[in-house]
N, C-alpha and C positions, 0 to 999 in steps of 0.2 A: 711499404706496407705498414711501417710504424706510424706514419702520419694518418693513414686511414683508420688504424685502430684507436687513435686519439680522438677522432671526431665524435663518437658517442659520449666519451668522457667530458670533453669540452662543452658539447651541446647541453648535456645534463647539468654541468656546472653553471653555465650561463643562464639556463632556465631558472635554477634555484636561487642564484644570486639576484637575478632581476625580480622575480616574483616574491622572493623572501624579503627583499629590500622594501617592497611595497607594503609588507606587513609591519615593517619597522617605521616607515614614514610614507604614508599614502601619497602616491604621485600619479596613479592611474585613476581615471574616472570610474566611479563605482556603479553608475547606472541606477535604475530604480531599485528600491529595496525589495528583497525577496519576500515572498509570503509563505505561510505554512511552516512546516517543521524546518525547512532550510533557512528561512528568515529568523526563526527563533534561535536556531543553533548559531547562526552567524552573529546575531545580537549578543548572545551569551558569551561567545568567544571574544567579541569586541569589548564589551563593558568590563569583563574581568581581566583584560589585557593579556589573555591567554595567547592571542594571535602574535603578540610581541615575542613570546617564547618560541612559538612556531616559526616566526621569522628568523630568529637566531638559529634554530635547528635546520633552517633551509640555507641561510647565507653562509654560515661557517663551513658546513660540508661542501657547499657549492664552490667556495673559494679553495678548499683543499683539492677538489677535483680539478679546478682550473690550473693550480700550480703543480699538480701531479704529485702531491705529498699526502701520505696517510690515506690513500684511496680506500683501503678496506674499512677504515674507521668512518670515512665519509659515507660509504655505502651502508654501514651498520646504522648510522644515525638517520639516513634518508629512508631506510626501509619502512619504519613505522609511519613516517610522514606520507609516503606514497600509498601505504595501505589505507590511511585515513582519507586521502584524496579519492581513492577508488571507492571506498565505502560510502563516502558522502555523495559521490556520483551515482552509485547504484541505488542508494536508499532515499536520497533527498533531492538531488539536483542533477538530473540526467544530462544537462547541457555541459557539466564539468567532466563527464565521463571520457570523452575523446582525449582531453588533455591528460587525464590520469592514465589512460592506456599508453599514450606516447611516452610519458616519463617512466612508466613501469617497464616498457620495452627497452628504453635506453638504459635504465638501471640494470635490467637483466643482461644486456650485452656487456656492460662494464663489469658486472659481477662475474660473468663468464670469463672475462679476460683476467680477473683477479682471483679466480676460484682457488688457486693453490693456497692463498692466504687463509681460506676458510676450511681447508681440508680437515683440520683437527676438530672442527665443530660437527662434522658429519661422521665421526667415528663412533661406533657403538659403545666403546668403553673409553674412559678418560685417559687411560695410560698412566695413572699415578703410580708411584712406587709400590703401594699396597696392592695394586692390581697386578703387578708383575711378580708377586711372590716375595718381595723384599719388605721387611717391616720397618724400614728407615723412615725418618721424618719427611714430611712433604715440604719442599723448598719453594 
């Protein structure tokens, strides 16, 4: 069962290492340039080298997922990347939407497996010493 649980994590890691690496050094054919807002958006990301940073934000967490270290941190970094993939699919390039949905589902499965690491984020109160009635310093 442990091996089956690792499949979504490894698959998500492979996807982001592979496609993130393409942002760092283009090796996949790009096809015809996009038109409209999607083309303008892609052009802006390319000429400003923003995609290089996005590539780093994909490759580094992807590697962390592959080596099974700092998985919650990797998920935390990949969350906004996946939101942007989904938003660009919804708003500008519908052909990218299926890939965005696949990575979002894989991310959700891995998140569910690591949910205990995020338990503190979903508490209504921070649980700081001042919240418990003690007036001591926050460490």
